[in-house]
N, C-alpha and C positions, 0 to 999 in steps of 0.2 A: 409288459404286455406279451402274451405268448400266442403262438399259432395253435390251431386245433390239435395238431399232433403233439403239442407240449413244448416245442422249441420257441425261442424268442423271435419276436417280429423283426424282420430285417430293418436295420437303421434305428431301432429303439435302444435307448440307453438305460442301463440298469440303475436303480436308485443307489446313490452313494451315501457315505456316512455324513456328508455335509448338507444333504438335501433336507429341506424342512417338510415336516409332515403336516399337511393341511387337513384340519378336522372340520366337520360341519359346525356352523355357528348355532349355539344353543339359545333358545329364547330367553330373554331377560325379563325382569319384573316390569321394566319400562315398556317392553313390547306388549305384555299382558294388559297393562293399564291403558295403553293406547288402543288396543283392540276392544277392551271393554268400553272405553270412552266413545269410540266410533259406533259400537253396537248400541250404546245408550242414546247417542244422538239420533240414530235411525229410528229407534223405538219412540223417542220423544217426538220426532217430526211426524211419524205415522199416526201416533195417538192424537196429536194436536190437529192434524188434518181431518181425522175421523170425527173428533169432537166438533170442530167448526162445521163440518159437513152436516152433522146431525142437527146442530143449532140452526143452520141455514135452511134445512129442509123443514124443520118445525116452524120457523118464522114464515117461510113462503107459503106453507099450507095452512096457516092459521086463518080463521074466518075474516079477520079485519085487515089482512095484508094488503089487499088492493087499495083500501083507503089510506093506509099508512104509506104505501109506496107513492101515491099521488101527492100526499101532503108533505112528506119528509124527504123523498128521493126523486123529486122532479128535476130532470136535467135542464129543462127550459128555465125554471125559476132559479136554479143554481147559477146558470150562465148570466141571467139578467141581474141577479143581486150581487154577483161576485165583484164587480168594479167598486161599488160603494162599500161593501164589507172589507175588501182589501185596503181601500183608502182609509177606512176607519181603523184598521189594524195598525196602520203606520202610527197613529196616535198612541195605541197601546205600547208599541215599541219605544216611542219617545218617552212616555211616562215611565216605562220600566228602566230605561237607561238613566234618566235623570234621578229617579228615586234610588236606584242601586248605588250610584256614586255618593249621594247624600247619606244613605243608610250606612255605607262602609265607614264614612268619616264620623258621623254622630255616634254610631254604636261603639266604635273604638274609643272615643272620648269617654263614653259612659263606663265601658269596661275598665279603662285605666283609672278613672275616678273611684270606682268601687274596689279596686285592688290596691290602692295606696294605703300602706300601713301607717299607724301612728294616731294618737287621739286627736291631734290638732286637725286632722283631715276628716274627722267623723261627720261634720255637716255635709261635706261633699259626698261621702259614701252614702249617707242617709238620703240625699237628694237623688242619687243614682238608683238606689233601691226603690224609692217611692215611684220614680218614673217608670222603672222596669215593671213593677207590680201593677201599676195603674194601666199601662197600655197593653200589657199582656192579658189583663182581665177583661177589657172592653172589646166586644166584637168589632172587627174591622169595619163592617158596614155601618155600625152606629157612629164610629168616629168620622167616617166619611160624611154621613148625614149631618152630624152636629157641626162640623166645620164648614161643609159645603153650603149649608143653608143658614147657619148661625152667624158666621163671621161676616159675610156680605150684608146681612141684615143690620149690623151695627152702624154701617154707613160712616165709618171713621175716615178722616181725611188721609189719603195716601194708601189706604188698605186695599189690596187687590180684591176684585170681585169675580175673577175668572173661576169657573167651576173646575176647570182642569188644574189650575194652580192649587186650589184647596184639596182636590182629590189627591194630588201628589204629596202635599203636606201631610194628609192623613195617613197615606201609605208609609211615608218616611217615619212618622211618629210611632206607628204600630210595629213596623218591622225592625226599627232600631232597637226596640226593647228585646225582641227575640235574638237578633244578631249580637247584641251586647252580651247576652248570656253565653253565646257560642264563643265569642272572644274571651270572656272571663274563664270559661272552661279550659281554653288553650293556655291562658296565663297561669292558671292553677296547676296545669299539667307539667309545667317547667319545674324541675327539682329546685328546692330552696338553696341548694349548694351553688347553683348558678348565680343567684343574686348575691350570696355571700362572697363568692369568688370575685365578682365584679366590684363589690364594695372594698374588698381587700386590695384590689389593684388601684384604688383611689377614685373610682367612679362614684358620683353622687346617686341619690335615689332615682332621680329622673333619668340620668344617664344610663344607669343599669337597666331601667325599664326600656329605654329607647334602643339601646345598642345590643343588649343581651337577651332580655326576656321576650320582648315583642317579636323580633324576627323568628325565634323558635316557635312562639305561640301561633303566629299567623300561618306558618307553614303547616302546622298540625291541624288547623281548623278549616283548611280550604274545602275539603269535601262537604262537611256540614253547611258551610256558607253557600255552596252551590245549591244544596238542597233547599235552603231558604229562598234563594233567588228563583228557583223553579216555582215555588208558591207565590212569590211576589209577581212574577210574570202573569200568572193566571188571575191574581186578584186585582190587576189593573182593570179587569172587566167590571168590577164593582162600581167604578166611577161612573158607569152608565146611569146610575140612579140620580145623578146630578144633572143629567141632560147632555153630557159630553158625547159627541157623536163618534165614539170609537166603534170597534168591530161589532160588539154585542148590541149596541144601540142602533147601529145601521141595520143589523139583522132584524131587530125588533120593529123598526119602522117599516121595513119591507114586508114582514109577516103580517102586521096589522093592516097594511094597505092591500095586500094581495091574498090574504087568508091562506098563507102557505108558510110552512116552517123549514123549508129547505135552506133558507138563508142562515139559520142557526147552525146547520151542518157545515156550511162554508166557514163560519166563524170558528167552529170547533176544530176543523182541519188546520186552520192557520195557527191556532194555539198549539196543536199537537206537533206541527212542523218545527216549532221553536223549542218546546219543553222536552220532547223525547230525546233529541240529540244532547241537550244539556244534562238530562238525567243519566244517559248512558256514559257521558264523559265523567260525571260524578262517580259512577260505579267503577269506571276504569281507574280513577285516581285512588279510590278506596282500595281496590285490589292491588294496585302498584305499591301503595303504602304498606299493605299487609305483607306482600312478598319481600319488601326491603327489610321489614322488621324481622321476618322469619330468617332471612339470610344473615342477619346480624346476631342471630341466636336469641331473639326475643328481646 
């Protein structure tokens, strides 16, 4: 540093040969990507808000908005129907949890039966194929109606007559067919060398499947399994056709009594509260698995 006259500033030290030269930091590719990402997030947020604003204005200014507001968005009816709808939703949660546990077990058995090699096990493979094709081909609502109304009508000794019981059975039968295919895809994704290595170590066919194949297969199919369970949670509402007083049935009872559909909005919000976090968790698992695969070089 120098004085205006050209002399050095008193007390200032002249740079020596050992002093480091500090250069300004140059922008990196990561800085550019972060800047572009932040800019994109701002643009996406702004465009979303504008879109929602336009939609809201169009709805509010529509000719029938006043009637729709009174029938679908009545705060008084929402507060009045909420206790019964929420109580009914607890049945949806119970059905979902019970059905999920049973589906995981039955679907795994089906997938294993279909994956057993050898001609001696062909009848078991055929049985699993027929089951899967049958219950994937019939709409869930029809299965619920057939079991819910047909099985109690048989009046067999010891046969349950509960509508909720047969609704859960129908959901388990249908979703086990879908989840079995997810399991089977995971089993088929394990390289055949894994099975061969297990057999070379002295493990039997079932031991290789249990200790080598299945642990790898289950880890790989967790995200698609969660996707199926999002659908299962929603389809518990179909059991309402049997008269089970779950959330949708309670909303229907209130709407037919008070000629207002706001109760359906309350039921929809309850399902959203459960399914959206589960869907986002599924997306997180998928993204994490993709990052791990990329870090290992594909």
